[in-house]
N, C-alpha and C positions, 0 to 999 in steps of 0.2 A: 754207364747206366743205360740199359736197353729196355727197361720196362716202359712201354709207351704211356702207361698211366701217369708217369712222372714228367712227361714232356709238357711244354706249354700248350695248353689245349683250350679252346679249339684254335687251329690255325685259320688264317683267312682262307676262304674257299680257293681250291686249287683248280685252275682252268686249263684244260688241254684244248686241242684243236676242236674236239666235238663235245667234250664232257665237262661237268663240274663235279668235283669231289668236295663234300662239305659235311659239317656236323649234322647229325640226325635231327629231324624235326617231326612233329606230330603227323605231318602229311606223308611220312614214310611208312607209317604203320601198315597200311593196306599192302604195300609192296613186300614188306618183311613177312607178313602172313602168307602172301602168295608164294614167295620164295620157299618158305619152309613147308608149305602144303603141297608144292608141286611134285608130282611123281617123277618128272624129268630131272629136276634139280636134285631130288633125293636119291637118284639112282645109285650114286657112289657114296652116299652119306647115311646109309642104313634105312632108306625109304622116307616117304613123306610123313610129316606129322599130321595128326588129325586137325582139321580146320577149326572145329568147335573148341578144341583144347587151346589152340593158338589164339582164338578170339578172346578166350578167358585170361590167357597168361601173358600175351605180348603187351608190354607197357604202352601207355599213350604215346610216349616218345621212345621208340625202340633203339637199342644200341647206343645208349647215351653213356659212352665211356671213351676215354682218350684212345686214339688209334682206330676208331670205328668211323668209316666214311660212308655216307650215302652217295651213290653214283647217279648223276642226273644227266639225262639227254633231253634237250629241248623242253626243260621244265618237268619232265616225268622221271620218277625214280625207276631205274632199270636194274639196280643191283647194289651190292655192298662190297667194300674192301675193308679188311681188318688187319691191323698190325697189333697183335695181342701178345701178352706174356706166353712164352713157350712152356709147355708142360712136358718135360722130357721123361716123365714117369709113365708114359703110354706104353703099351705092351711092346716088347722087343729089347733091343740092345741098350747097354749102358753107354755106348759111344755117342748117343745124342745129347747127353748132358752138357758137354762142353762145346757144342757146335754153335750155339747162339741162344740168346735169351728172348728173342722176338720172333714170332711166327706170323707169316702171311697167310691170310684166308680170304676167300672171295666167293660170292654167289651172284649169279646173274639170271634174270628171267629168261626162259627159253627163247622168247621173241628177239632177244638181244644177242643170241649166240651166233658165231660165225662172221661177225662184222668187225672184229678187232677191238671191241670195246674193253674186254677184260685186259688185253695187253696194254692198251692205252691207260686205263685206270690204274692197274697195278704198277706200271712204270712210273706214273705220276706219284703214287703213294710211296713207292720205294725211293724215288728221288727226294721227296720231302723228308722221309726218315733219314736218309743218308746226310742231308743237310743239317738235320737236327742232332744226329748221332753219328758223326763221321767215324769210320773205321769199324762200326758194329755190324756183324753179320746178321742175316735173317734166314730163318729156316722155313721149310715147306713140306707138307705131307700130302700125298695123293695116292689113290689106287693106281697100280700099273695098268689096269684095264681101262682107265679113264684117259683115252688117247688125247682128247683135246687139252686136258689139264697137264698131261705129260709134255705136250708141245709148248704150252704156255710156260711151264717151268723152264724149259730150254731157252725160249725166247727171252725170258727175264734174267737169264744168266745163272740159274741154279744148277749146281752140279751134284750128281748122285753121291750120297754118302753111304747109303745102305738100303737094302730091301728086307722086308720082314713080313711075316704072316700075322694078321690081326683081323678081328671082326669077319672071319671067314674069307679073307681075300689077301692077295699080295699087296703090300703097301710100299710106297716109294718115299724115301726121306732125302731131301736135298738141302744144300746150303748155298747161299749167295753172299759172297764176300762183299763188303762195302766197296762201292766204286763211286767215281765222280758222277754227280747227277748229269743226266743227258741234257744237251742244249736244245 
């Protein structure tokens, strides 16, 4: 079973050397709005969403679902990591259906970029998932033009399964086989 919604949730906060991954709280709402309204964050995601629309639609406690982690640095929310059900019906090949049923997603505020936080947070979330669901692969999508995301996929151990055109750009699809959590 790889649907993170069926995992025991929430886990105890996950602490790394610099970060805390935890269940969403009301104090994360402003960061979630900023993430989705940011032109920089939206560059490879179809652009930013209108802030006024986000203010109306983002719930008081955003991302309240199993597999959705707020990423905190020194008490401030700097991003999110999601382990969510994989939707293989996205445009492209039928080969993605059997690759894995859980997809990794992540968003970080631009001020947090380039410091290794995404690698640290995603590694911790994947280690948690591997401990909860041994042997289950995880999939990842990104645009090939998103060089930092392509580097992160490689660091995390994802291997390319295919490339395809969708949303006006070349997309990359990779799979990470379950491995023993890092020590």
